[in-house]
FIKOLZA-1660 file (N, C-alpha, C; in steps of 0.1 Angstrom, whole numbers, plus 5000, padded with zeros to 4 digits):
% residues 201
   i   px   py   pz ch aa at
   1 1836 9446 8057  A  X  N
   1 1831 9458 8065  A  X CA
   1 1821 9465 8057  A  X  C
   2 1822 9465 8043  A  X  N
   2 1812 9471 8035  A  X CA
   2 1798 9464 8037  A  X  C
   3 1798 9451 8038  A  X  N
   3 1786 9443 8040  A  X CA
   3 1780 9447 8054  A  X  C
   4 1789 9446 8064  A  X  N
   4 1783 9450 8077  A  X CA
   4 1779 9463 8078  A  X  C
   5 1785 9474 8071  A  X  N
   5 1780 9487 8070  A  X CA
   5 1766 9487 8063  A  X  C
   6 1766 9481 8053  A  X  N
   6 1753 9481 8045  A  X CA
   6 1742 9474 8054  A  X  C
   7 1745 9463 8061  A  X  N
   7 1734 9457 8070  A  X CA
   7 1730 9467 8081  A  X  C
   8 1740 9474 8087  A  X  N
   8 1737 9483 8097  A  X CA
   8 1728 9495 8092  A  X  C
   9 1731 9498 8080  A  X  N
   9 1723 9510 8074  A  X CA
   9 1708 9506 8072  A  X  C
  10 1707 9492 8068  A  X  N
  10 1694 9487 8066  A  X CA
  10 1686 9485 8079  A  X  C
  11 1693 9482 8090  A  X  N
  11 1687 9481 8103  A  X CA
  11 1683 9494 8108  A  X  C
  12 1691 9504 8106  A  X  N
  12 1689 9517 8109  A  X CA
  12 1675 9523 8103  A  X  C
  13 1674 9518 8090  A  X  N
  13 1661 9523 8083  A  X CA
  13 1649 9515 8090  A  X  C
  14 1651 9503 8094  A  X  N
  14 1639 9496 8101  A  X CA
  14 1637 9503 8114  A  X  C
  15 1647 9507 8122  A  X  N
  15 1646 9514 8133  A  X CA
  15 1639 9527 8131  A  X  C
  16 1642 9534 8121  A  X  N
  16 1634 9547 8118  A  X CA
  16 1620 9545 8117  A  X  C
  17 1616 9535 8109  A  X  N
  17 1601 9532 8107  A  X CA
  17 1596 9528 8120  A  X  C
  18 1603 9520 8128  A  X  N
  18 1597 9516 8141  A  X CA
  18 1594 9528 8149  A  X  C
  19 1604 9538 8150  A  X  N
  19 1602 9550 8158  A  X CA
  19 1590 9558 8152  A  X  C
  20 1588 9559 8140  A  X  N
  20 1577 9566 8134  A  X CA
  20 1564 9559 8138  A  X  C
  21 1564 9546 8137  A  X  N
  21 1551 9538 8140  A  X CA
  21 1548 9538 8154  A  X  C
  22 1559 9539 8163  A  X  N
  22 1557 9539 8177  A  X CA
  22 1549 9551 8182  A  X  C
  23 1552 9562 8175  A  X  N
  23 1545 9576 8179  A  X CA
  23 1533 9577 8170  A  X  C
  24 1532 9571 8159  A  X  N
  24 1521 9573 8150  A  X CA
  24 1516 9559 8147  A  X  C
  25 1507 9552 8154  A  X  N
  25 1503 9538 8151  A  X CA
  25 1496 9536 8138  A  X  C
  26 1489 9546 8134  A  X  N
  26 1482 9546 8120  A  X CA
  26 1489 9557 8112  A  X  C
  27 1494 9553 8100  A  X  N
  27 1501 9563 8092  A  X CA
  27 1494 9562 8078  A  X  C
  28 1487 9573 8074  A  X  N
  28 1481 9573 8061  A  X CA
  28 1470 9563 8059  A  X  C
  29 1463 9560 8071  A  X  N
  29 1453 9550 8071  A  X CA
  29 1456 9535 8071  A  X  C
  30 1469 9533 8072  A  X  N
  30 1475 9520 8074  A  X CA
  30 1480 9518 8088  A  X  C
  31 1477 9505 8093  A  X  N
  31 1483 9502 8107  A  X CA
  31 1497 9499 8105  A  X  C
  32 1504 9496 8117  A  X  N
  32 1518 9495 8117  A  X CA
  32 1522 9483 8107  A  X  C
  33 1517 9471 8108  A  X  N
  33 1521 9460 8101  A  X CA
  33 1518 9463 8086  A  X  C
  34 1508 9470 8083  A  X  N
  34 1506 9473 8069  A  X CA
  34 1515 9484 8063  A  X  C
  35 1520 9494 8072  A  X  N
  35 1529 9503 8068  A  X CA
  35 1543 9496 8066  A  X  C
  36 1546 9486 8075  A  X  N
  36 1558 9479 8073  A  X CA
  36 1557 9471 8059  A  X  C
  37 1547 9467 8055  A  X  N
  37 1544 9460 8043  A  X CA
  37 1549 9469 8031  A  X  C
  38 1543 9482 8031  A  X  N
  38 1548 9492 8022  A  X CA
  38 1562 9494 8022  A  X  C
  39 1568 9496 8034  A  X  N
  39 1582 9498 8036  A  X CA
  39 1591 9486 8030  A  X  C
  40 1587 9476 8032  A  X  N
  40 1595 9463 8028  A  X CA
  40 1594 9462 8013  A  X  C
  41 1582 9463 8008  A  X  N
  41 1580 9461 7993  A  X CA
  41 1589 9471 7986  A  X  C
  42 1587 9484 7990  A  X  N
  42 1594 9494 7983  A  X CA
  42 1610 9492 7985  A  X  C
  43 1614 9490 7997  A  X  N
  43 1629 9488 7999  A  X CA
  43 1635 9476 7992  A  X  C
  44 1628 9466 7991  A  X  N
  44 1632 9454 7984  A  X CA
  44 1633 9457 7969  A  X  C
  45 1623 9463 7963  A  X  N
  45 1624 9468 7949  A  X CA
  45 1636 9476 7946  A  X  C
  46 1637 9487 7955  A  X  N
  46 1648 9496 7953  A  X CA
  46 1662 9490 7955  A  X  C
  47 1662 9480 7964  A  X  N
  47 1676 9473 7967  A  X CA
  47 1679 9465 7954  A  X  C
  48 1669 9459 7948  A  X  N
  48 1671 9451 7935  A  X CA
  48 1676 9461 7925  A  X  C
  49 1670 9473 7923  A  X  N
  49 1674 9482 7913  A  X CA
  49 1689 9487 7916  A  X  C
  50 1691 9490 7928  A  X  N
  50 1705 9493 7933  A  X CA
  50 1715 9484 7929  A  X  C
  51 1711 9471 7932  A  X  N
  51 1721 9460 7928  A  X CA
  51 1724 9460 7912  A  X  C
  52 1713 9461 7905  A  X  N
  52 1715 9461 7891  A  X CA
  52 1719 9473 7884  A  X  C
  53 1714 9485 7888  A  X  N
  53 1717 9497 7881  A  X CA
  53 1723 9508 7889  A  X  C
  54 1725 9506 7902  A  X  N
  54 1730 9516 7911  A  X CA
  54 1744 9521 7906  A  X  C
  55 1751 9513 7899  A  X  N
  55 1764 9519 7894  A  X CA
  55 1764 9531 7885  A  X  C
  56 1751 9532 7879  A  X  N
  56 1750 9544 7870  A  X CA
  56 1752 9558 7877  A  X  C
  57 1752 9557 7890  A  X  N
  57 1756 9569 7898  A  X CA
  57 1770 9574 7895  A  X  C
  58 1778 9565 7891  A  X  N
  58 1792 9567 7888  A  X CA
  58 1795 9574 7875  A  X  C
  59 1785 9577 7867  A  X  N
  59 1788 9582 7854  A  X CA
  59 1796 9595 7854  A  X  C
  60 1794 9605 7863  A  X  N
  60 1801 9617 7864  A  X CA
  60 1816 9614 7867  A  X  C
  61 1819 9603 7875  A  X  N
  61 1832 9600 7878  A  X CA
  61 1839 9595 7866  A  X  C
  62 1832 9586 7858  A  X  N
  62 1838 9582 7846  A  X CA
  62 1840 9593 7836  A  X  C
  63 1831 9602 7834  A  X  N
  63 1832 9613 7825  A  X CA
  63 1845 9622 7829  A  X  C
  64 1846 9626 7842  A  X  N
  64 1857 9633 7846  A  X CA
  64 1871 9626 7845  A  X  C
  65 1871 9614 7848  A  X  N
  65 1883 9607 7848  A  X CA
  65 1887 9602 7833  A  X  C
  66 1878 9604 7823  A  X  N
  66 1881 9600 7810  A  X CA
  66 1879 9584 7806  A  X  C
  67 1875 9577 7817  A  X  N
  67 1874 9564 7814  A  X CA
  67 1861 9560 7806  A  X  C
  68 1851 9569 7805  A  X  N
  68 1839 9566 7797  A  X CA
  68 1844 9565 7783  A  X  C
  69 1853 9573 7778  A  X  N
  69 1858 9572 7764  A  X CA
  69 1864 9558 7762  A  X  C
  70 1870 9552 7772  A  X  N
  70 1875 9538 7770  A  X CA
  70 1865 9528 7769  A  X  C
  71 1855 9530 7777  A  X  N
  71 1843 9521 7776  A  X CA
  71 1837 9522 7763  A  X  C
  72 1836 9533 7755  A  X  N
  72 1829 9535 7743  A  X CA
  72 1837 9528 7732  A  X  C
  73 1850 9525 7734  A  X  N
  73 1858 9520 7724  A  X CA
  73 1856 9504 7723  A  X  C
  74 1852 9499 7734  A  X  N
  74 1850 9485 7735  A  X CA
  74 1837 9479 7727  A  X  C
  75 1837 9468 7721  A  X  N
  75 1826 9462 7713  A  X CA
  75 1815 9457 7722  A  X  C
  76 1811 9464 7733  A  X  N
  76 1800 9461 7742  A  X CA
  76 1792 9472 7745  A  X  C
  77 1780 9471 7749  A  X  N
  77 1771 9483 7753  A  X CA
  77 1778 9490 7765  A  X  C
  78 1778 9503 7764  A  X  N
  78 1785 9511 7775  A  X CA
  78 1776 9509 7787  A  X  C
  79 1763 9510 7787  A  X  N
  79 1755 9509 7799  A  X CA
  79 1757 9496 7806  A  X  C
  80 1759 9484 7798  A  X  N
  80 1761 9472 7804  A  X CA
  80 1774 9471 7811  A  X  C
  81 1785 9478 7804  A  X  N
  81 1798 9477 7811  A  X CA
  81 1797 9485 7823  A  X  C
  82 1790 9496 7824  A  X  N
  82 1790 9504 7837  A  X CA
  82 1782 9496 7849  A  X  C
  83 1772 9489 7844  A  X  N
  83 1764 9483 7854  A  X CA
  83 1770 9470 7859  A  X  C
  84 1779 9463 7850  A  X  N
  84 1784 9451 7854  A  X CA
  84 1800 9453 7859  A  X  C
  85 1805 9466 7857  A  X  N
  85 1818 9469 7860  A  X CA
  85 1822 9470 7875  A  X  C
  86 1811 9471 7883  A  X  N
  86 1815 9473 7898  A  X CA
  86 1803 9467 7906  A  X  C
  87 1802 9454 7906  A  X  N
  87 1791 9447 7913  A  X CA
  87 1796 9447 7928  A  X  C
  88 1788 9451 7937  A  X  N
  88 1793 9452 7951  A  X CA
  88 1785 9443 7960  A  X  C
  89 1792 9436 7968  A  X  N
  89 1785 9426 7976  A  X CA
  89 1777 9433 7987  A  X  C
  90 1780 9445 7991  A  X  N
  90 1771 9453 8000  A  X CA
  90 1758 9455 7995  A  X  C
  91 1757 9456 7982  A  X  N
  91 1743 9459 7976  A  X CA
  91 1735 9446 7977  A  X  C
  92 1742 9435 7975  A  X  N
  92 1734 9423 7976  A  X CA
  92 1731 9420 7991  A  X  C
  93 1739 9423 8000  A  X  N
  93 1736 9421 8014  A  X CA
  93 1723 9429 8018  A  X  C
  94 1722 9442 8013  A  X  N
  94 1710 9450 8016  A  X CA
  94 1698 9444 8010  A  X  C
  95 1700 9439 7998  A  X  N
  95 1687 9432 7992  A  X CA
  95 1683 9420 8000  A  X  C
  96 1692 9412 8005  A  X  N
  96 1689 9400 8012  A  X CA
  96 1682 9404 8026  A  X  C
  97 1686 9415 8032  A  X  N
  97 1680 9420 8044  A  X CA
  97 1666 9424 8042  A  X  C
  98 1663 9431 8031  A  X  N
  98 1649 9434 8030  A  X CA
  98 1641 9423 8025  A  X  C
  99 1646 9413 8018  A  X  N
  99 1639 9401 8015  A  X CA
  99 1635 9394 8027  A  X  C
 100 1644 9392 8036  A  X  N
 100 1641 9387 8050  A  X CA
 100 1631 9394 8056  A  X  C
 101 1632 9408 8057  A  X  N
 101 1622 9416 8063  A  X CA
 101 1609 9415 8057  A  X  C
 102 1607 9415 8044  A  X  N
 102 1595 9412 8037  A  X CA
 102 1588 9399 8041  A  X  C
 103 1597 9388 8041  A  X  N
 103 1593 9375 8045  A  X CA
 103 1587 9374 8060  A  X  C
 104 1592 9383 8068  A  X  N
 104 1588 9384 8082  A  X CA
 104 1575 9392 8083  A  X  C
 105 1573 9402 8075  A  X  N
 105 1562 9411 8075  A  X CA
 105 1549 9405 8068  A  X  C
 106 1551 9397 8057  A  X  N
 106 1539 9392 8050  A  X CA
 106 1529 9385 8058  A  X  C
 107 1534 9376 8067  A  X  N
 107 1524 9368 8075  A  X CA
 107 1517 9377 8085  A  X  C
 108 1522 9388 8089  A  X  N
 108 1517 9396 8099  A  X CA
 108 1508 9408 8095  A  X  C
 109 1508 9409 8081  A  X  N
 109 1501 9421 8075  A  X CA
 109 1485 9418 8074  A  X  C
 110 1481 9407 8077  A  X  N
 110 1466 9403 8075  A  X CA
 110 1461 9402 8061  A  X  C
 111 1469 9395 8053  A  X  N
 111 1465 9395 8040  A  X CA
 111 1457 9382 8037  A  X  C
 112 1446 9383 8030  A  X  N
 112 1437 9372 8026  A  X CA
 112 1443 9366 8014  A  X  C
 113 1451 9356 8014  A  X  N
 113 1459 9351 8003  A  X CA
 113 1450 9344 7993  A  X  C
 114 1452 9348 7980  A  X  N
 114 1447 9341 7968  A  X CA
 114 1459 9340 7959  A  X  C
 115 1457 9332 7948  A  X  N
 115 1468 9329 7938  A  X CA
 115 1472 9343 7932  A  X  C
 116 1463 9352 7930  A  X  N
 116 1468 9365 7923  A  X CA
 116 1475 9372 7934  A  X  C
 117 1472 9373 7947  A  X  N
 117 1480 9380 7956  A  X CA
 117 1494 9374 7959  A  X  C
 118 1494 9361 7958  A  X  N
 118 1508 9354 7960  A  X CA
 118 1516 9358 7948  A  X  C
 119 1511 9359 7935  A  X  N
 119 1518 9362 7923  A  X CA
 119 1522 9378 7924  A  X  C
 120 1513 9385 7930  A  X  N
 120 1517 9399 7932  A  X CA
 120 1529 9403 7939  A  X  C
 121 1533 9395 7949  A  X  N
 121 1545 9398 7957  A  X CA
 121 1557 9399 7949  A  X  C
 122 1561 9387 7942  A  X  N
 122 1574 9388 7934  A  X CA
 122 1572 9398 7922  A  X  C
 123 1560 9399 7916  A  X  N
 123 1558 9409 7906  A  X CA
 123 1560 9423 7911  A  X  C
 124 1556 9426 7923  A  X  N
 124 1558 9440 7929  A  X CA
 124 1573 9441 7930  A  X  C
 125 1581 9432 7936  A  X  N
 125 1595 9435 7938  A  X CA
 125 1602 9436 7925  A  X  C
 126 1598 9428 7916  A  X  N
 126 1606 9429 7902  A  X CA
 126 1601 9442 7895  A  X  C
 127 1588 9446 7896  A  X  N
 127 1583 9458 7890  A  X CA
 127 1590 9470 7896  A  X  C
 128 1591 9470 7910  A  X  N
 128 1598 9481 7916  A  X CA
 128 1612 9482 7913  A  X  C
 129 1619 9470 7910  A  X  N
 129 1633 9471 7906  A  X CA
 129 1634 9476 7892  A  X  C
 130 1624 9473 7883  A  X  N
 130 1623 9479 7870  A  X CA
 130 1622 9494 7870  A  X  C
 131 1612 9499 7879  A  X  N
 131 1609 9513 7880  A  X CA
 131 1621 9521 7885  A  X  C
 132 1627 9516 7895  A  X  N
 132 1638 9524 7900  A  X CA
 132 1651 9521 7891  A  X  C
 133 1653 9511 7884  A  X  N
 133 1663 9509 7874  A  X CA
 133 1661 9519 7864  A  X  C
 134 1649 9522 7859  A  X  N
 134 1646 9532 7849  A  X CA
 134 1650 9546 7855  A  X  C
 135 1647 9548 7867  A  X  N
 135 1650 9561 7873  A  X CA
 135 1666 9563 7874  A  X  C
 136 1672 9553 7877  A  X  N
 136 1687 9552 7877  A  X CA
 136 1692 9556 7863  A  X  C
 137 1686 9550 7852  A  X  N
 137 1691 9553 7838  A  X CA
 137 1688 9567 7835  A  X  C
 138 1676 9572 7838  A  X  N
 138 1673 9586 7835  A  X CA
 138 1682 9595 7843  A  X  C
 139 1685 9593 7855  A  X  N
 139 1693 9601 7863  A  X CA
 139 1708 9600 7858  A  X  C
 140 1713 9588 7853  A  X  N
 140 1726 9588 7848  A  X CA
 140 1727 9595 7834  A  X  C
 141 1716 9594 7825  A  X  N
 141 1717 9600 7813  A  X CA
 141 1716 9616 7815  A  X  C
 142 1709 9620 7825  A  X  N
 142 1710 9635 7829  A  X CA
 142 1724 9640 7833  A  X  C
 143 1733 9631 7837  A  X  N
 143 1745 9636 7841  A  X CA
 143 1754 9642 7829  A  X  C
 144 1751 9638 7817  A  X  N
 144 1757 9644 7805  A  X CA
 144 1753 9659 7802  A  X  C
 145 1741 9662 7807  A  X  N
 145 1736 9676 7805  A  X CA
 145 1737 9684 7817  A  X  C
 146 1739 9679 7829  A  X  N
 146 1739 9688 7841  A  X CA
 146 1753 9688 7847  A  X  C
 147 1757 9700 7851  A  X  N
 147 1770 9702 7856  A  X CA
 147 1769 9699 7872  A  X  C
 148 1776 9689 7876  A  X  N
 148 1776 9685 7889  A  X CA
 148 1763 9682 7893  A  X  C
 149 1753 9674 7886  A  X  N
 149 1740 9672 7889  A  X CA
 149 1738 9658 7896  A  X  C
 150 1748 9654 7903  A  X  N
 150 1746 9641 7910  A  X CA
 150 1736 9643 7921  A  X  C
 151 1736 9653 7929  A  X  N
 151 1726 9656 7939  A  X CA
 151 1712 9657 7935  A  X  C
 152 1711 9665 7923  A  X  N
 152 1698 9666 7918  A  X CA
 152 1692 9652 7911  A  X  C
 153 1701 9644 7907  A  X  N
 153 1696 9631 7902  A  X CA
 153 1693 9623 7914  A  X  C
 154 1700 9623 7924  A  X  N
 154 1697 9615 7936  A  X CA
 154 1684 9618 7944  A  X  C
 155 1680 9631 7941  A  X  N
 155 1667 9635 7948  A  X CA
 155 1656 9628 7941  A  X  C
 156 1658 9622 7929  A  X  N
 156 1646 9615 7922  A  X CA
 156 1649 9599 7924  A  X  C
 157 1662 9595 7925  A  X  N
 157 1663 9581 7928  A  X CA
 157 1661 9577 7942  A  X  C
 158 1671 9582 7950  A  X  N
 158 1670 9580 7965  A  X CA
 158 1658 9586 7971  A  X  C
 159 1655 9598 7967  A  X  N
 159 1644 9605 7973  A  X CA
 159 1631 9598 7969  A  X  C
 160 1630 9593 7957  A  X  N
 160 1618 9584 7953  A  X CA
 160 1617 9571 7961  A  X  C
 161 1630 9565 7965  A  X  N
 161 1629 9553 7973  A  X CA
 161 1624 9557 7986  A  X  C
 162 1628 9568 7992  A  X  N
 162 1623 9572 8005  A  X CA
 162 1609 9575 8006  A  X  C
 163 1603 9582 7995  A  X  N
 163 1589 9584 7994  A  X CA
 163 1581 9572 7992  A  X  C
 164 1587 9563 7985  A  X  N
 164 1580 9550 7982  A  X CA
 164 1578 9541 7995  A  X  C
 165 1587 9544 8005  A  X  N
 165 1589 9536 8018  A  X CA
 165 1577 9538 8027  A  X  C
 166 1568 9548 8024  A  X  N
 166 1557 9552 8034  A  X CA
 166 1545 9553 8025  A  X  C
 167 1534 9552 8033  A  X  N
 167 1520 9553 8025  A  X CA
 167 1520 9567 8018  A  X  C
 168 1517 9567 8005  A  X  N
 168 1516 9578 7997  A  X CA
 168 1504 9587 8002  A  X  C
 169 1493 9581 8008  A  X  N
 169 1482 9589 8013  A  X CA
 169 1486 9598 8024  A  X  C
 170 1497 9596 8031  A  X  N
 170 1502 9604 8041  A  X CA
 170 1509 9617 8036  A  X  C
 171 1511 9617 8023  A  X  N
 171 1517 9630 8017  A  X CA
 171 1507 9641 8014  A  X  C
 172 1511 9653 8013  A  X  N
 172 1503 9664 8009  A  X CA
 172 1499 9662 7994  A  X  C
 173 1488 9666 7990  A  X  N
 173 1482 9663 7976  A  X CA
 173 1493 9666 7965  A  X  C
 174 1500 9678 7965  A  X  N
 174 1509 9680 7953  A  X CA
 174 1521 9670 7954  A  X  C
 175 1526 9667 7966  A  X  N
 175 1536 9657 7967  A  X CA
 175 1532 9644 7963  A  X  C
 176 1521 9640 7967  A  X  N
 176 1514 9628 7963  A  X CA
 176 1512 9627 7948  A  X  C
 177 1509 9637 7942  A  X  N
 177 1507 9637 7926  A  X CA
 177 1521 9635 7920  A  X  C
 178 1531 9642 7925  A  X  N
 178 1544 9642 7920  A  X CA
 178 1550 9627 7921  A  X  C
 179 1548 9621 7933  A  X  N
 179 1553 9608 7935  A  X CA
 179 1544 9597 7930  A  X  C
 180 1534 9600 7923  A  X  N
 180 1526 9591 7915  A  X CA
 180 1526 9592 7900  A  X  C
 181 1526 9605 7896  A  X  N
 181 1526 9608 7881  A  X CA
 181 1540 9611 7875  A  X  C
 182 1548 9616 7882  A  X  N
 182 1561 9621 7877  A  X CA
 182 1572 9610 7880  A  X  C
 183 1573 9608 7893  A  X  N
 183 1582 9597 7898  A  X CA
 183 1573 9587 7904  A  X  C
 184 1571 9575 7897  A  X  N
 184 1561 9566 7901  A  X CA
 184 1564 9557 7913  A  X  C
 185 1567 9565 7924  A  X  N
 185 1571 9558 7937  A  X CA
 185 1559 9551 7943  A  X  C
 186 1546 9556 7941  A  X  N
 186 1535 9550 7948  A  X CA
 186 1533 9536 7942  A  X  C
 187 1538 9533 7929  A  X  N
 187 1535 9520 7923  A  X CA
 187 1544 9509 7928  A  X  C
 188 1554 9514 7936  A  X  N
 188 1564 9504 7941  A  X CA
 188 1561 9497 7953  A  X  C
 189 1554 9505 7963  A  X  N
 189 1551 9499 7976  A  X CA
 189 1537 9502 7980  A  X  C
 190 1532 9514 7979  A  X  N
 190 1519 9517 7985  A  X CA
 190 1507 9510 7977  A  X  C
 191 1506 9513 7963  A  X  N
 191 1495 9507 7956  A  X CA
 191 1495 9492 7956  A  X  C
 192 1506 9485 7954  A  X  N
 192 1506 9470 7955  A  X CA
 192 1502 9466 7970  A  X  C
 193 1507 9474 7980  A  X  N
 193 1502 9469 7993  A  X CA
 193 1488 9470 7995  A  X  C
 194 1481 9481 7989  A  X  N
 194 1467 9482 7990  A  X CA
 194 1460 9471 7983  A  X  C
 195 1465 9467 7971  A  X  N
 195 1459 9455 7965  A  X CA
 195 1462 9442 7972  A  X  C
 196 1472 9440 7979  A  X  N
 196 1475 9428 7987  A  X CA
 196 1465 9428 7999  A  X  C
 197 1462 9440 8004  A  X  N
 197 1454 9440 8016  A  X CA
 197 1439 9442 8012  A  X  C
 198 1436 9442 8000  A  X  N
 198 1422 9444 7995  A  X CA
 198 1415 9457 7998  A  X  C
 199 1423 9467 7999  A  X  N
 199 1419 9481 8002  A  X CA
 199 1416 9489 7990  A  X  C
 200 1407 9499 7989  A  X  N
 200 1405 9507 7978  A  X CA
 200 1417 9517 7977  A  X  C
 201 1421 9521 7965  A  X  N
 201 1432 9530 7965  A  X CA
 201 1427 9544 7962  A  X  C
% end
C-alpha cells in the first residue's frame, strides 16, 4: 500500500505539471517538453536524495523518544545509522517512477545529443541527489537548535524540490536569486536542462 500510495503521489505530480502546461504552453521561455525535462531531472534527483537521506527528517522524533542517545552509544556513525535505519520501499518506487518519466521525456525534448550531453544526464541526477542530500543534512542538523522546526526545515528541502521542478526563469527575481544562491535548486533541473537543450542561461 505504501508503494501504491507513493506511485499515486508521483502520478499526481505529473498531472499537476500537465494541467499547468495545458493552460500555459510556454513556461519561463521553455515549451512543454522542455519544462517536463526540468521537472523530471529535478524530481529524479530529489527522489534519489529522499531515498538516501530522507530519513534525516526523523531526527526530532529520535530526540524526543530518546533513541538518538542509543544511536550515539553504538560504534557506528550516527548519521549513517539514521539514514540506513529506515529504508522504505515507497521511496525506491517513487525514484523508479521518475526515472521512467525521465526516460520518456528525453527523446521528446529535442536535445542534440553529444557525448557531453549524454554524460550530463546521469551527472545531473546524481548531482541533484547530492545537493538535496546536503539540504536534508543541514535541515536535520537544524533540528538540534530549532524547537519544532520540522516545517521550517521542510520549507527548504521539499520547498526547494518544488521550486526546482519548474523553470527558474518563471520565478520573480528575488525568489529566483534565493533558489539559485541560497538553496541551489536551479542547479538541479533548470540549468542542466538549458545545457542539454543548448540554451543560454
